[in-house]
C-alpha positions in Angstrom: -0.1 0.0 -0.1 1.2 3.5 -0.7 0.5 6.7 1.1 -0.9 9.6 -0.7 -1.7 13.2 0.2 -4.7 14.3 -1.8 -4.2 17.6 -3.6 -7.0 18.1 -6.0 -9.9 16.1 -7.8 -11.3 16.0 -11.4 -14.4 14.2 -12.4 -14.0 11.8 -15.5 -17.3 10.9 -17.2 -20.0 9.3 -14.7 -18.2 7.1 -12.8 -14.6 7.8 -12.8 -12.3 10.5 -10.8 -8.5 11.4 -11.2 -6.9 12.0 -7.8 -4.2 14.6 -7.8 -1.8 13.3 -5.2 1.7 13.8 -3.5 3.6 10.9 -2.2 7.3 10.1 -1.4 7.4 7.4 -4.3 6.1 9.3 -7.0 6.1 12.9 -6.1 2.8 14.8 -7.3 1.1 12.6 -9.7 -2.5 12.0 -10.7 -4.4 8.6 -10.5 -7.5 7.3 -12.0 -10.1 5.9 -9.6 -12.7 3.6 -11.3 -16.3 3.0 -9.8 -16.3 6.4 -8.1 -19.8 6.3 -7.1 -18.9 3.2 -4.9 -15.7 5.0 -3.6 -17.5 8.2 -3.2 -15.6 11.5 -2.8 -15.4 12.1 1.1 -12.0 10.0 0.9 -10.7 12.5 -1.3 -11.2 16.1 0.6 -8.3 18.4 0.2 -5.2 17.4 2.2 -6.7 14.1 3.4 -3.9 11.3 3.8 -5.2 8.0 1.9 -3.5 4.6 1.3 -4.3 2.6 -1.9 -2.8 0.3 -4.1 -1.3 1.5 -7.0 -1.9 -0.4 -10.6 0.4 0.4 -13.1 -0.6 0.5 -16.7 2.3 -0.1 -19.3 0.2 1.6 -22.1 -0.8 4.9 -20.2 1.0 7.1 -17.9 -2.2 7.3 -16.1 -2.2 4.5 -13.6 -5.1 3.5 -11.1 -5.5 3.2 -7.4 -7.8 0.9 -5.7 -8.2 -0.7 -2.3 -8.4 2.9 -0.9 -8.4 3.4 2.6 -8.7 6.7 4.8 -5.6 7.2 6.8 -6.1 10.6 8.3 -9.3 12.5 7.5 -8.3 15.7 9.5 -11.3 16.0 11.8 -9.5 18.8 13.6 -10.0 20.8 10.4 -13.1 19.6 8.6 -15.3 20.9 11.6 -13.5 24.5 11.8 -14.4 26.6 9.0 -11.1 28.8 9.0 -8.7 25.6 9.2 -10.9 23.8 6.5 -10.7 26.8 4.2 -6.9 26.8 4.6 -6.9 23.2 3.6 -8.3 24.3 0.3 -5.6 26.9 -0.2 -2.6 24.8 0.8 -3.6 21.8 -1.4 -3.8 24.3 -4.3 -0.6 25.9 -3.5 0.8 22.4 -3.7 -0.8 21.4 -6.6 0.3 24.6 -8.5 3.8 24.6 -7.2 5.1 21.1 -7.3 5.7 19.9 -10.9 4.4 16.6 -12.1 6.5 13.8 -11.9 9.4 15.5 -9.8 10.4 13.8 -6.5 11.7 16.2 -4.1 13.6 14.4 -1.5 11.8 15.1 2.2 8.9 17.2 0.7 6.1 14.5 1.4 7.2 14.1 5.1 7.4 17.8 5.4 4.2 18.2 4.0 2.3 15.6 6.0 3.9 16.9 9.3 2.5 20.5 8.5 -0.7 19.3 7.6 -0.9 17.1 11.0 0.1 20.4 12.9 -2.6 22.3 11.4 -5.2 19.5 12.1 -3.9 19.4 15.7 -3.8 23.4 16.4 -6.3 24.4 19.1 -4.9 27.8 19.4 -4.6 30.6 16.8 -3.9 29.4 13.3 -4.6 32.6 11.5 -0.9 33.0 10.4 -0.5 29.2 9.7 -0.8 29.9 5.8 2.0 32.4 5.6 4.0 30.2 7.8 3.4 27.2 5.7 4.4 29.2 2.5 7.7 30.3 4.2 8.5 26.7 5.0 7.6 25.2 1.4 10.1 27.5 0.0 12.7 25.6 2.2 11.2 22.3 1.5 11.9 23.0 -2.3 15.2 24.0 -2.0 15.4 27.9 -1.8 14.8 28.9 2.0 14.4 32.6 1.7 16.9 35.0 3.1 16.1 38.5 4.5 18.0 40.0 1.3 16.4 37.5 -1.0 13.0 38.1 -0.1 13.1 42.0 0.5 12.1 42.8 -3.2 9.0 40.8 -2.9 7.7 42.0 0.6 8.3 45.6 0.3 6.3 47.5 3.1 5.5 44.1 4.8 9.5 43.2 5.2 9.5 43.2 9.1 6.4 40.8 9.6 7.8 38.5 7.0 11.1 38.6 8.5 9.5 37.7 12.2 7.7 35.1 10.6 10.5 33.7 9.0 12.8 33.3 11.9 10.6 33.0 15.0 9.8 29.6 16.5 6.5 28.3 15.0 4.6 28.7 18.4 5.6 32.6 18.5 5.0 32.7 14.7 1.6 31.8 15.3 0.9 34.4 18.0 2.2 37.4 16.1 -0.4 40.1 15.8 -1.3 40.6 12.3 -4.4 42.0 10.9 -6.2 40.5 7.9 -4.9 42.6 5.1 -1.4 42.2 6.0 -1.8 38.4 6.1 -3.2 38.4 2.6 -0.3 40.9 1.4 2.1 38.3 2.5 0.4 35.4 0.9 0.5 37.3 -2.1 4.0 38.3 -1.8 5.1 34.6 -0.9 3.3 33.5 -4.1 5.2 35.8 -6.5 8.3 34.8 -4.6 7.4 31.1 -5.3 6.5 32.0 -9.1 9.9 33.7 -9.5 12.0 30.6 -8.2 10.0 27.9 -9.8 9.8 29.6 -13.0 5.8 29.3 -12.7 3.1 31.8 -12.9 1.3 30.5 -9.9 -2.4 31.3 -9.9 -4.4 30.2 -6.9 -7.9 30.6 -7.0 -8.8 29.8 -3.5 -6.6 32.6 -2.4 -10.0 34.8 -2.8 -11.6 32.4 -0.4 -8.7 33.0 2.1 -9.1 36.8 1.5 -12.6 36.8 2.5 -11.8 34.8 5.5 -9.1 37.4 6.7 -11.2 40.4 6.1 
């Protein structure tokens, strides 16, 4: 069985799905799920951690997964509007940022650790998406320095610096208003776009903006 982190879902016809995932073995990769009506879509909520058997296909790059089970359904997030909205945003960021078929050493384990941390948080988690984006840069191999990130952070350089260098618990308690958090997320997405040479457009950022108004 292979452990997979769910990043996205696309319906194919009436009875099949393509699930975009991240795993240790395959990096970011889409898998076909047949008999989707029987399986249902609850298993494939953003950032759910599932286990499945992978069936390779020599005639197609789109392999199939079967015998799918839920390893971690993030109950701590599903019942919390803010944290559940964050799972939408974070999963889309990973989907848009991590190139398909590329296996980044340690990225999967870092992602799972981050997801489980968000799920377990009981105190303030409003700063979590910003901290996640900062740490994602490091997980992808280009941890930002003060000088490197300055052109992207502009007038919000000081809170960016604090969030970058502070211990996790302290970073979560940094007092920021919604406008600043949104701007920091936008700045970091531009930074990620620059370093991955990709135009990262995250639709769920608009939902995050509404959450932090």
